C-alpha positions in Angstrom: 5.2 126.2 94.0 7.6 128.1 96.1 6.3 131.1 98.0 9.6 132.9 98.5 8.8 136.6 98.5 9.6 138.2 95.1 11.4 141.5 94.8 9.0 144.2 95.9 9.6 146.4 92.8 8.8 143.5 90.6 5.5 142.3 92.2 3.0 142.0 89.4 -0.1 142.5 91.5 -2.6 142.8 88.7 -3.6 139.2 89.2 -3.6 139.3 93.1 -7.4 138.5 93.1 -6.7 135.3 91.2 -3.5 134.3 93.0 -3.7 130.7 94.3 -3.5 131.7 98.0 -5.0 128.4 99.0 -2.3 126.4 97.3 0.9 128.4 98.1 3.2 125.5 98.0 5.0 126.6 101.2 4.6 127.2 104.9 5.6 129.8 107.5 8.9 128.8 109.3 7.4 127.7 112.6 7.2 123.9 112.4 6.6 121.0 110.1 3.9 120.1 107.6 3.5 116.6 106.2 1.1 115.5 103.4 0.3 111.8 103.9 -1.3 109.3 101.6 -4.2 107.9 103.7 -4.1 104.5 102.0 -0.4 103.8 102.7 0.1 106.3 105.5 3.3 107.4 103.8 4.6 110.9 103.6 4.3 112.2 100.0 5.0 115.9 100.6 6.8 117.7 103.4 7.9 121.2 104.5 10.3 121.3 107.5 11.4 124.7 108.8 14.3 123.4 111.0 17.1 122.0 108.9 18.5 120.4 112.1 15.4 118.1 112.2 16.3 116.8 108.7 19.9 116.4 109.7 18.9 114.5 112.8 16.1 112.2 111.5 16.4 112.3 107.7 14.0 113.3 105.0 10.4 112.1 105.8 9.5 111.8 102.2 8.3 108.3 101.2 8.5 107.0 104.8 5.6 105.8 106.9 4.2 108.5 109.2 4.9 106.4 112.3 8.6 106.3 111.5 9.4 109.9 110.7 11.1 112.4 113.0 12.2 109.7 115.4 8.7 108.1 115.6 7.2 111.1 117.4 3.8 110.5 115.6 3.8 106.7 116.0 1.2 106.8 118.8 -1.4 108.7 116.8 -0.6 107.5 113.2 -2.9 104.5 113.3 -5.8 106.6 114.7 -5.6 109.0 111.8 -6.1 106.3 109.2 -9.6 106.3 107.8 -10.7 109.1 110.0 -12.9 111.7 108.3 -11.2 114.8 109.8 -13.2 117.4 107.9 -12.1 120.1 110.4 -8.6 120.2 112.0 -8.2 118.1 115.1 -5.8 118.8 117.9 -3.6 115.8 118.4 -1.9 117.0 121.6 1.7 118.1 122.5 4.7 116.3 121.1 8.3 116.6 122.2 11.2 115.8 119.8 14.4 115.2 121.8 16.7 118.1 121.5 14.4 120.1 119.2 11.7 121.3 121.4 8.0 120.8 121.9 5.2 121.0 119.3 1.5 121.2 119.0 0.1 118.5 116.7 -2.9 119.0 114.3 -4.4 117.0 111.5 -7.1 117.4 108.9 -8.2 116.1 105.5 -7.6 118.1 102.3 -9.1 116.5 99.3 -7.7 113.0 99.2 -4.7 113.7 101.4 -4.1 113.9 105.1 -2.4 117.0 106.4 -0.4 116.7 109.6 1.2 119.8 111.2 3.6 120.2 114.1 3.7 123.8 115.2 6.7 124.8 117.4 5.6 125.8 120.9 6.8 129.0 122.7 8.7 128.7 126.0 6.1 130.5 128.2 2.8 129.7 126.5 -0.2 128.3 128.4 -0.1 124.6 128.8 -3.9 124.1 128.3 -7.0 126.0 127.1 -8.4 125.6 130.7 -5.8 128.2 131.9 -7.6 130.7 129.6 -11.1 129.8 130.6 -11.5 132.6 133.3 -10.9 135.2 130.6 -13.5 133.6 128.3 -16.0 133.3 131.2 -15.5 137.0 132.2 -16.0 138.0 128.5 -19.3 136.1 128.3 -20.5 137.8 131.5 -19.8 141.4 130.3 -21.3 140.7 126.9 -24.7 140.4 128.5 -24.5 144.2 129.5 -23.9 145.3 125.9 -27.0 146.9 124.2 -25.7 147.5 120.7 -23.5 145.8 118.1 -21.0 148.6 118.5 -20.7 148.0 122.2 -20.3 144.2 121.6 -17.5 144.8 119.1 -15.7 147.2 121.4 -15.7 144.6 124.2 -14.5 142.0 121.8 -11.6 144.1 120.5 -10.5 144.9 124.1 -10.6 141.3 125.3 -8.7 140.0 122.3 -5.9 142.6 122.8 -5.7 141.7 126.5 -5.2 138.0 125.6 -2.8 138.5 122.7 -0.8 141.6 123.7 -1.1 143.1 120.2 -0.6 146.9 119.9 -3.9 147.3 118.1 -7.1 145.2 117.7 -9.8 146.3 115.3 -13.3 144.9 114.5 -13.8 145.3 110.8 -17.3 144.9 109.3 -18.1 144.2 105.6 -20.8 146.1 103.8 -23.0 144.8 101.0 -20.2 145.5 98.4 -17.5 144.0 100.6 -15.9 147.3 101.5 -14.8 147.2 105.1 -15.3 149.7 108.0 -13.6 149.7 111.3 -16.4 149.9 113.9 -14.4 149.2 117.1 -10.8 149.5 118.2 -8.5 148.8 121.2 -4.9 150.0 121.0 -1.9 151.6 122.6 0.0 154.5 121.2 2.5 152.5 119.1 0.1 152.3 116.1 -2.3 154.9 114.8 -6.0 154.7 115.2 -8.1 153.3 112.3 -11.4 153.7 114.0 -14.2 154.8 111.5 -11.9 154.3 108.5 -13.1 152.4 105.5 -11.1 150.0 103.3 -12.0 149.1 99.7 -13.2 145.6 98.6 -9.9 145.1 96.7 -8.0 145.0 100.0 -9.5 141.6 100.7 -10.5 140.0 97.4 -13.2 137.3 97.1 -10.9 134.3 97.4 -9.3 135.7 100.5 -12.7 136.3 102.1 -13.5 132.7 101.3 -10.4 131.6 103.2 -11.3 133.7 106.1 -14.8 132.1 106.1 -13.4 128.6 106.1 -10.4 129.1 108.4 -11.4 131.2 111.3 -7.9 132.1 112.7 -4.9 133.2 110.7 -1.6 134.2 112.2 1.4 135.9 110.5 4.0 136.3 113.3 6.6 138.1 111.1 5.9 139.9 107.8 9.5 139.4 106.8 9.5 135.6 107.2 11.2 133.3 104.7 8.8 130.7 103.6 9.6 127.0 103.6 8.8 125.2 100.4 6.6 122.2 100.3 8.6 119.5 98.6 7.0 116.3 97.1 8.0 112.8 96.2 8.9 112.0 92.6 5.6 110.1 92.2 3.6 113.3 92.8 5.5 115.7 90.6 2.7 116.1 88.2 -0.1 116.1 90.8 -2.2 119.2 91.4 -1.0 121.6 94.1 -2.1 120.6 97.6 -4.9 122.7 99.1 -3.6 124.2 102.4 -6.7 126.3 103.1 -7.1 124.9 106.6 -3.5 124.6 107.5 -2.3 126.6 110.5 1.2 127.0 109.0 0.0 127.9 105.5 2.2 130.6 103.9 0.5 133.8 102.8 0.5 135.9 99.7 3.6 138.2 99.1 1.0 140.8 98.3 -0.4 140.7 101.8 3.1 140.8 103.3 3.8 143.9 101.4 0.5 145.3 102.5 1.5 144.7 106.1 4.8 146.5 105.6 3.1 149.4 104.0 0.8 149.6 107.0 3.7 149.6 109.4 2.8 146.3 111.1 5.4 143.6 111.7 2.9 140.9 112.7 -0.8 140.3 112.5 -3.6 137.9 113.4 -7.2 137.7 112.3 -10.3 136.0 113.8 -13.2 135.6 111.5 -16.7 136.6 112.6 -19.1 134.3 110.8 -22.8 133.7 111.3 -25.3 131.9 109.2 -22.4 130.7 107.0 -21.6 134.2 105.9 -18.5 136.3 106.7 -19.8 139.2 108.7 -16.4 140.8 109.6 -13.0 140.3 111.1 -11.2 140.9 114.4 -7.9 142.1 113.0 -4.9 142.4 115.3 -1.7 144.3 114.5 1.7 144.6 116.2 4.6 146.8 115.3 7.1 144.1 115.8 7.1 140.4 115.1 4.9 138.5 117.6 3.8 134.9 117.7 0.6 134.0 119.5 0.5 130.6 121.2 -1.9 127.9 119.9 -4.1 127.8 123.0 -4.4 131.6 123.1 -5.5 131.6 119.4 -8.0 128.9 120.2 -9.4 131.1 123.0 -9.6 134.0 120.6 -11.4 131.8 118.1 -13.9 130.9 120.8 -14.4 134.5 121.7 -14.9 135.3 118.0 -17.6 132.7 117.8 -19.4 134.0 120.9 -19.2 137.6 119.5 -20.5 136.5 116.1 -23.5 134.8 117.7 -24.2 137.9 119.9 -24.0 140.2 116.9 -26.4 138.0 115.0 -28.8 138.0 117.9 -28.7 141.8 118.2 -29.2 142.2 114.5 -32.1 139.8 114.4 -33.7 141.4 117.4 -33.4 144.8 115.7 -34.8 143.4 112.5 -37.7 141.7 114.2 -38.6 145.0 116.0 -38.4 146.9 112.7 -40.5 144.2 110.9 -43.2 144.4 113.6 -43.3 148.2 113.2 -43.6 147.9 109.4 -46.3 145.1 109.7 -48.4 147.5 111.8 -48.0 150.2 109.1 -49.0 147.7 106.5 -52.1 146.5 108.4 -53.3 150.1 108.5 -52.8 150.4 104.8 -54.5 147.1 104.0 -57.4 148.0 106.3 -58.0 151.2 104.3 -57.5 149.5 101.0 -59.8 146.6 101.7 -62.5 149.0 102.8 -62.3 151.2 99.7 -63.7 150.4 96.3 -60.5 151.5 94.6 -57.1 150.7 96.2 -55.6 153.8 94.5 -58.0 156.1 96.2 -57.2 154.3 99.5 -53.5 155.0 99.0 -54.2 158.7 98.2 -56.0 159.0 101.5 -53.2 157.4 103.5 -50.0 158.7 101.9 -48.2 158.9 105.2 -48.4 155.2 105.9 -47.5 154.4 102.3 -44.2 156.3 102.7 -43.6 155.0 106.2 -43.8 151.4 104.9 -40.4 151.7 103.2 -39.1 154.8 105.0 -39.3 156.8 101.8 -39.9 160.5 101.0 -41.9 160.0 97.9 -43.9 157.3 96.0 -45.7 156.9 92.6 -48.3 154.5 91.3 -48.0 154.0 87.6 -50.7 152.1 85.7 -50.3 152.2 81.9 -50.4 155.9 81.1 -51.9 157.0 84.5 -49.5 158.2 87.2 -50.4 159.1 90.8 -47.7 160.8 92.9 -47.3 160.9 96.6 -44.9 163.1 98.6 -41.6 164.4 97.0 -41.3 162.8 93.6 -39.9 163.4 90.1 -42.2 164.8 87.4 -44.7 162.6 85.5 -42.4 162.5 82.5 -39.3 161.6 84.6 -41.3 158.8 86.4 -42.3 157.4 83.0 -38.6 157.4 82.0 -37.7 155.6 85.3 -40.4 153.0 84.6 -39.0 152.3 81.1 -35.5 152.0 82.7 -36.8 149.6 85.4 -38.7 147.5 82.9 -35.6 146.9 80.9 -33.5 145.9 83.9 -35.7 143.9 86.2 -35.5 140.8 84.1 -39.0 139.4 85.0 -38.3 140.0 88.7 -41.2 141.5 90.7 -38.9 143.9 92.6 -36.1 146.3 91.6 -34.0 148.3 94.0 -31.1 150.7 93.8 -29.6 153.4 96.1 -27.6 155.1 93.3 -29.8 155.6 90.3 -28.0 158.8 89.1 -24.7 157.0 88.9 -26.2 153.9 87.3 -27.8 155.9 84.5 -26.5 159.4 83.7 -29.9 160.5 82.3 -31.1 160.6 85.9 -28.3 162.7 87.1 -30.6 165.7 87.9 -32.8 163.5 90.1 -30.4 163.1 93.0 -32.4 165.4 95.3 -35.6 163.3 95.0 -34.7 159.9 93.5 -31.2 158.7 94.2 -32.8 155.6 95.6 -35.6 153.8 93.8 -37.5 150.7 95.0 -40.1 149.4 92.5 -42.6 146.5 92.6 -44.5 145.3 89.5 -48.2 145.0 90.1 -49.2 143.6 86.7 -48.0 140.7 84.6 -49.5 142.2 81.5 -48.6 145.9 81.6 -45.8 148.1 82.9 -47.7 148.9 86.1 -45.5 149.8 89.1 -45.6 151.1 92.6 -42.3 153.0 93.2 -40.8 154.6 96.2 -38.1 157.3 96.2 -35.3 158.4 98.5 -33.1 161.5 98.1 -29.3 161.5 98.1 -27.6 161.6 101.5 -24.4 163.5 101.1 -21.8 162.1 103.4 -18.0 162.2 104.0 -16.3 158.8 104.0 -12.9 158.4 105.8 -10.8 155.9 103.9 -7.6 154.4 105.2 -5.5 155.9 102.3 -6.8 156.9 98.9 -8.4 153.7 97.4 -7.8 154.9 93.9 -4.0 155.1 94.3 -3.2 151.5 93.6 -0.6 151.7 90.9 3.1 152.0 91.4 5.4 152.1 88.4 2.5 151.1 86.1 1.7 148.0 88.2 -1.2 147.4 90.7 0.1 147.6 94.2 -1.1 147.7 97.8 -1.4 151.3 98.9 1.8 152.9 100.1 -0.1 155.3 102.4 -2.8 154.6 105.0 -3.2 158.2 106.0 -6.8 159.3 106.3 -8.3 160.2 102.9 -11.7 161.8 102.8 -14.2 161.4 100.1 -17.5 163.2 99.7 -20.1 160.7 98.5 -23.0 162.0 96.4 -25.9 160.7 94.3 -26.5 157.9 96.8 -29.4 157.4 99.1 -29.7 155.3 102.3 -29.6 151.7 101.0 -32.8 149.6 100.9 -32.4 146.8 103.4 -34.2 143.4 103.6 -37.0 144.9 105.7 -37.7 147.5 103.1 -37.8 145.0 100.3 -39.9 142.5 102.2 -42.4 145.2 103.2 -42.7 146.2 99.5 -43.2 142.7 98.4 -45.9 142.0 101.0 -47.7 145.1 99.8 -47.4 143.9 96.3 -49.0 140.5 97.2 -51.9 142.4 98.9 -52.4 144.7 95.9 -52.3 141.8 93.4 -54.8 140.0 95.6 -57.1 143.0 95.7 -56.9 143.5 91.9 -57.5 139.8 91.3 -60.5 139.8 93.7 -61.9 142.8 91.9 -61.3 141.1 88.5 -63.1 138.0 89.7 -66.0 140.0 90.9 -66.2 141.9 87.6 -66.0 138.6 85.7 -68.9 137.2 87.8 -71.0 140.4 87.1 -70.0 140.2 83.4 -71.1 136.6 83.3 -74.4 137.5 84.9 -74.9 140.4 82.4 -74.1 138.1 79.4 -76.6 135.6 80.7 -79.3 138.2 81.2 -78.7 139.8 77.8 -79.0 136.4 76.1 -82.3 135.9 78.0 -83.6 139.3 77.0 -82.6 138.9 73.4 -84.3 135.5 73.3 -87.4 137.0 74.9 -87.5 140.0 72.5 -87.0 137.7 69.5 -89.8 135.4 70.7 -92.2 138.2 71.5 -91.5 140.0 68.2 -91.7 136.9 66.2 -95.0 135.8 67.8 -96.6 139.3 67.4 -95.9 139.6 63.7 -98.7 137.2 62.7 -101.5 138.9 64.8 -100.6 142.3 63.4 -100.7 141.0 59.9 -104.1 139.5 60.6 -105.4 142.8 62.0 -104.3 144.6 58.8 -105.6 141.9 56.5 -109.0 141.5 58.0 -109.4 145.2 58.4 -108.7 145.8 54.7 -111.1 142.9 53.8 -113.8 144.4 56.0 -113.3 147.8 54.4 -113.7 146.3 50.9 -116.7 144.1 51.6 -118.6 146.7 53.6 -117.4 149.7 51.7 -120.9 151.0 50.7 -122.4 150.5 54.1 -119.7 152.3 56.2 -120.2 155.8 57.3 -117.4 158.4 57.1 -116.7 158.0 60.7 -116.6 154.2 60.5 -114.3 154.4 57.5 -112.0 156.7 59.6 -112.0 154.2 62.5 -111.1 151.4 60.2 -108.2 153.3 58.5 -106.9 154.2 62.0 -106.9 150.5 62.9 -105.0 149.6 59.8 -102.4 152.4 60.2 -101.9 151.5 63.9 -101.5 147.8 63.1 -99.0 148.6 60.3 -97.1 150.8 62.7 -97.1 148.2 65.4 -95.9 145.6 62.8 -93.0 147.9 61.8 -92.0 148.3 65.5 -92.1 144.5 65.9 -89.9 144.1 62.8 -87.5 146.6 64.1 -87.4 144.9 67.5 -86.7 141.6 65.8 -83.9 143.1 63.8 -82.4 144.7 66.9 -82.4 141.4 68.8 -80.9 139.6 65.8 -78.1 142.2 65.7 -77.0 141.2 69.2 -76.6 137.6 68.2 -74.9 138.0 64.9 -71.2 137.4 64.5 -68.8 140.3 63.8 -67.0 139.7 60.5 -64.3 142.3 60.0 -62.7 143.1 56.6 -61.0 146.1 55.1 -63.7 148.4 53.6 -63.4 151.7 51.7 -65.7 153.8 53.8 -66.0 156.4 51.0 -67.4 153.8 48.6 -69.8 152.5 51.2 -71.2 156.0 51.9 -71.7 156.6 48.1 -73.6 153.3 47.7 -75.9 154.1 50.7 -76.6 157.6 49.4 -77.6 156.2 45.9 -79.9 153.7 47.5 -81.6 156.5 49.5 -82.0 158.7 46.4 -85.8 158.2 46.4 -86.0 159.8 49.8 -84.7 163.2 48.6 -85.8 163.1 44.9 -87.1 166.5 43.9 -85.2 168.2 46.8 -82.1 170.4 46.3 -79.9 168.7 48.9 -76.3 169.8 48.9 -73.7 167.2 49.8 -70.1 167.8 51.1 -68.4 164.4 51.4 -64.7 164.4 52.3 -62.4 161.5 51.2 -62.8 158.7 53.7 -60.2 156.0 54.7 -60.3 152.2 54.5 -61.1 150.6 57.8 -61.5 147.1 59.2 -65.2 146.6 59.9 -68.2 144.4 59.4 -69.5 145.7 56.1 -73.2 144.8 56.5 -73.3 146.4 60.0 -71.5 149.6 59.1 -73.7 149.9 56.0 -76.7 149.9 58.4 -74.9 152.7 60.5 -74.6 155.0 57.5 -78.0 154.1 56.2 -79.6 155.2 59.5 -77.5 158.3 59.9 -77.9 159.5 56.3 -81.6 158.7 56.3 -82.0 160.7 59.5 -80.1 163.7 58.0 -82.4 163.6 55.0 -85.5 163.3 57.1 -84.7 166.2 59.5 -83.6 168.6 56.8 -86.9 168.3 55.1 -88.0 171.7 56.2 -84.6 173.4 55.7 -84.5 176.1 53.0 -81.1 175.0 51.7 -80.4 171.6 53.0 -76.7 170.7 53.5 -75.3 167.4 54.6 -71.5 167.1 55.4 -69.7 163.8 55.8 -66.1 163.5 56.9 -63.6 162.0 59.3 -60.9 163.0 61.8 -57.8 160.7 62.1 -56.5 159.9 65.5 -53.6 157.9 67.1 -55.8 155.0 68.2 -59.1 155.5 66.2 -60.7 157.1 63.2 -63.7 159.4 64.0 -66.4 159.7 61.3 -69.1 162.4 61.4 -72.2 163.5 59.6 -73.6 167.1 60.0 -76.8 168.6 58.8 -78.5 172.0 59.0 -81.9 170.6 59.8 -84.2 171.0 62.8 -81.6 169.9 65.3 -82.4 168.9 68.9 -82.2 170.1 72.5 -78.9 169.0 74.1 -80.8 168.5 77.4 -82.2 165.3 75.9 -79.0 164.0 74.2 -78.8 161.0 76.5 -82.1 159.7 75.2 -81.0 159.6 71.6 -79.5 156.1 71.5 -82.2 154.3 73.5 -84.6 151.9 72.0 -87.9 153.6 71.0 -86.7 157.0 72.2 -87.8 159.9 70.1 -87.2 163.7 70.4 -89.9 164.6 67.8 -93.5 163.8 67.4 -94.4 161.0 65.0 -96.8 163.4 63.3 -93.8 165.6 62.4 -91.2 163.0 61.5 -92.0 159.4 60.9 -90.0 156.5 62.5 -90.0 154.0 65.3 -87.1 155.4 67.4 -85.0 152.3 67.1 -82.6 153.3 64.3 -80.0 155.1 66.5 -80.2 152.3 69.0 -79.1 150.1 66.1 -76.2 152.5 65.3 -75.1 152.6 69.0 -75.0 148.8 69.3 -73.1 148.3 66.0 -70.4 151.0 66.9 -69.9 149.6 70.5 -69.6 146.1 69.1 -66.7 147.4 67.0 -65.1 148.8 70.1 -65.9 152.3 69.2 -68.0 155.1 70.7 -70.8 157.4 69.4 -72.0 160.8 70.5 -74.0 163.7 69.1 -74.2 167.5 69.2 -77.2 169.6 68.2 -79.0 172.9 68.6 -82.7 173.4 68.0 -83.3 175.0 64.5 -79.6 174.9 63.6 -78.9 171.3 62.9 -77.2 168.2 64.4 -73.9 166.4 64.1 -73.4 162.7 64.8 -69.9 161.2 65.5 -68.8 157.6 65.8 -65.3 156.1 66.1 -63.7 152.9 64.8 -60.5 151.8 66.7 -57.4 151.0 64.7 
């Protein structure tokens, strides 16, 4: 394609980010570019800026490389065949009789060989060695720089001295690829751009990729007429040739217009790349056209590489220092957490270090419905909403971070003062449990090089017409979370998860021991109760036989002794039977099914009718729901509770028993109330123990194991049981069944 500049008023720049700038189909008019087929070493495409060369030597198309342009490349043609040439190689200086001297360069592009001849200037340095003193001096003064800003200022000054440009800037990209001018060296011909910012759209992604791959780019004249790259007939339908690494590559008309709007006639850029990433640019501008010699550009490229390495070293040193500081803070936190039984309590005691760990002003620990806040935080309800928002966005990642929450989600607009920045780590794989840190907004004024919003002219996207300083007040954004913040948070997450898992393992081990002990106790109680039943039966049986056979010979006192033995043996037998039943209850399987609780209560009441026959007992039974329970076990619950209510209202003048339930979000609570003798609340904790009684057996019969049965059954269903009472006024028993 031809890269002849289009009429400025007709530039459709809406697709500038997609423009094929790496395949412009043209070169700048300062030399010759030949595309060579490596297998035949014939020229298949050419762009020749000087028509006199074509007139003197003919069109190079379809000719062997060694024969074109008077055979100027014959000496190196054979050495280029089969060479890898991943990066451009300097071939040396070439002189074409009557047409001047040229720098020769070659590189591979896809399957083709690109050979360039760049016209030399009359007074340019003959070799790179002539520029070595300037490079050496630059390396010496760099050692004195203590900050990245000082390094960049030295780099801008030295590049301007070498090139003679009016203005040299060091331009750094941020995380969103906006650029900021952090250093500048200039004369008075061009205005200062120091501290100005430029939007990401000024250098689109594909342009940044070109800067990353090709470290030096020169545009000697923004009004140049491009030279089209013509191809042989055999290559008419071939894909456009990639000129990304070509020195003479023509540039986008969009960029040329951008230069004219900026008031610069020529420009040069040197890329600052480290770790394979484009960190920034050294951008040089001149009011008039200016062509920088090849060796000077090479020296500038070398200075740029040195500067990029020094910047990387400074940044790494600063990061290491910060990481060491954070690690010390983390060690203090972990020391307290490992020494405390509950890591949450440990964090409460050391809020300062928790906030210092990520340089935050507030934090919150959310575990299910529990929320603990530290420092300056949103309310509990607002934190719960943030957790729901984070849970939706984090996409199974353990960390989520933003420095502009109020602009990402308008429902958090009122939280700018405390939570413009949110850093959250998940501390559970099963539940929405998070540790969150908060940062407030930092209101700041950003100086842009022109209004970045004014990018339309006549309804079409355009480079900005004005580069006058335009100020913007930025709100609802905090200081960004950097890699050190994120890593510190993730390291703490690992520690918390480790502590939680260790506690879980300890609890599992204790639980295993308890299960084993309970099984042993149940087996023991079953064995003892089973083995004791026969002796007690024998005592009762032989005592009754003795009473019958010796009836006439026994005195009243002896008869009373014998009756006491029988009653005691029967009581002991009943205790053994109850103990056996209690041990069997622990081993039985829970078989849940939907049961109408009202019908179950009516059935139990009818079966206990003999216990209150002849008594005027008033019943108040509310409608009861259907619940999922083990019917045999819950029947035993109601049987014990109703039987107790009947027993302890025996002395009441007007006995009244109420049965009902209270619905809840997670459970149903059932109750039974009576107006009997009641009990002293000081002894309520003894109610549900085995063989625990609050009344003398002479007053009210029983073994004291019934409520223990009730407690075990309810807890096996996942519920809870409790009681309330007052002596002489009655008692109320409550138990819950979870949904």
